[in-house]
C-alpha positions as a printed Julia matrix, in Angstrom:
136×3 Matrix{Float64}:
 15.14  -15.77  -62.08
 15.4   -15.07  -57.88
 12.56  -14.14  -56.19
 10.89  -11.33  -58.01
  9.77   -9.47  -54.38
 13.38  -10.07  -53.43
 14.61   -8.05  -56.28
 12.19   -5.77  -56.3
 12.99   -2.01  -56.33
 10.51   -1.06  -53.48
 12.85   -3.74  -52.17
 16.36   -3.0   -53.09
 15.55    0.99  -51.78
 14.39   -1.28  -48.18
 17.91   -2.9   -47.83
 19.53   -0.01  -49.54
 18.39    2.4   -46.59
 18.68    0.07  -43.57
 22.18   -1.38  -44.52
 23.53    1.44  -41.91
 22.25   -1.09  -39.63
 24.9    -3.08  -39.04
 27.33   -0.64  -39.4
 26.14    1.34  -36.89
 25.4    -1.81  -34.82
 27.96   -1.12  -30.81
 27.01   -1.52  -27.59
 25.88    1.66  -26.56
 28.89    1.55  -24.27
 31.19    1.94  -27.69
 29.26    5.18  -28.41
 31.39    7.32  -25.55
 33.98   10.11  -26.11
 36.81    7.65  -23.78
 36.42    5.18  -26.02
 37.68    5.33  -30.38
 35.96    2.71  -32.09
 32.68    4.47  -32.56
 34.12    6.83  -35.58
 34.83    4.26  -38.08
 31.18    3.31  -38.12
 30.29    6.98  -38.72
 32.87    7.48  -41.52
 31.55    3.75  -43.32
 28.17    5.42  -42.95
 28.86    8.84  -44.29
 30.33    6.31  -47.31
 26.92    4.37  -47.61
 24.46    7.64  -47.52
 26.56    9.01  -50.55
 26.45    5.68  -51.87
 22.43    5.67  -51.26
 21.67    8.92  -52.93
 24.02    7.99  -55.78
 22.48    4.91  -56.36
 18.27    6.18  -54.8
 17.79    9.86  -56.15
 20.16    9.92  -58.47
 19.4     6.53  -59.97
 23.14    6.61  -61.27
 23.94    3.2   -63.28
 27.29    4.57  -62.73
 29.24    0.79  -60.31
 31.66    3.22  -58.02
 28.62    3.67  -55.83
 28.47   -0.67  -55.84
 31.75   -0.82  -55.23
 31.91    2.2   -52.37
 28.84    0.02  -50.38
 30.94   -2.92  -50.75
 34.01   -1.6   -49.43
 31.78   -0.25  -46.39
 30.24   -3.56  -45.52
 33.71   -5.52  -46.19
 35.87   -3.09  -44.09
 32.79   -3.64  -41.36
 33.34   -7.28  -41.09
 36.8    -6.42  -41.57
 37.26   -4.02  -38.3
 34.66   -5.89  -36.51
 36.55   -9.32  -36.45
 39.48   -6.85  -35.89
 38.26   -5.76  -32.55
 36.74   -9.13  -31.61
 39.25  -10.45  -29.65
 40.67   -7.67  -27.4
 36.43   -7.07  -26.4
 35.41  -10.57  -26.43
 36.7   -11.23  -22.58
 35.75   -8.21  -19.94
 37.65   -9.07  -16.4
 35.43   -9.75  -12.87
 37.99   -8.9   -10.61
 40.77  -11.73  -11.63
 38.5   -14.07  -14.07
 38.07  -13.09  -17.51
 34.4   -13.28  -18.45
 32.59  -13.23  -21.69
 31.34   -9.81  -23.18
 28.12  -11.63  -24.27
 27.1    -8.2   -25.56
 29.85   -7.29  -27.52
 29.79  -10.89  -29.08
 26.23  -10.75  -30.67
 26.59   -7.58  -31.77
 29.59   -8.9   -33.51
 27.72  -11.9   -35.24
 24.69   -9.49  -36.24
 26.93   -7.25  -37.73
 29.26   -9.77  -39.83
 25.84  -11.63  -40.91
 24.33   -9.06  -41.82
 27.37   -7.51  -43.73
 27.6   -10.94  -45.27
 24.02  -10.36  -46.61
 23.94   -6.82  -47.84
 27.5    -8.01  -49.78
 25.11  -10.94  -50.95
 21.98   -8.79  -51.91
 24.11   -5.95  -53.42
 26.31   -8.55  -56.06
 23.1   -10.22  -57.15
 22.72   -8.54  -61.23
 19.18   -8.44  -61.09
 19.64   -5.77  -57.64
 22.02   -3.35  -60.0
 19.87   -3.78  -63.3
 16.48   -3.72  -60.09
 17.0     0.27  -60.13
 17.88    0.5   -63.55
 14.66   -0.55  -65.16
 13.01    0.78  -62.58
 14.82    4.53  -63.72
 13.9     3.84  -67.12
  9.7     3.15  -66.32
 10.11    6.96  -64.74
């Protein structure tokens, strides 16, 4: 049995709510109308909001919200890795300098998405919300 604090209903709900952070974690320059990478973050965020509503508010025993979360977080990882290469350096004159801000945001976002993927697959997490529904 895993740590009860990690799989308590309160912690599960907190992680489900805070999982939007890796999806929208982009440098501020990415949120401009000239840049097209922000819309994917918003689309993935909407998917997670729908899944969270189904799990937290409706307390659904269905598995599709968990699959939607997995899809959104997994697609976040893939898209971040694909965008890392072209955005990892900025041109300063004739030289290319590392874009440490973008690299850092990407690595943190991927790490948080990996955590959410790992966490939501724990049987105690999926059962934890159902148990709290039965008690209510």
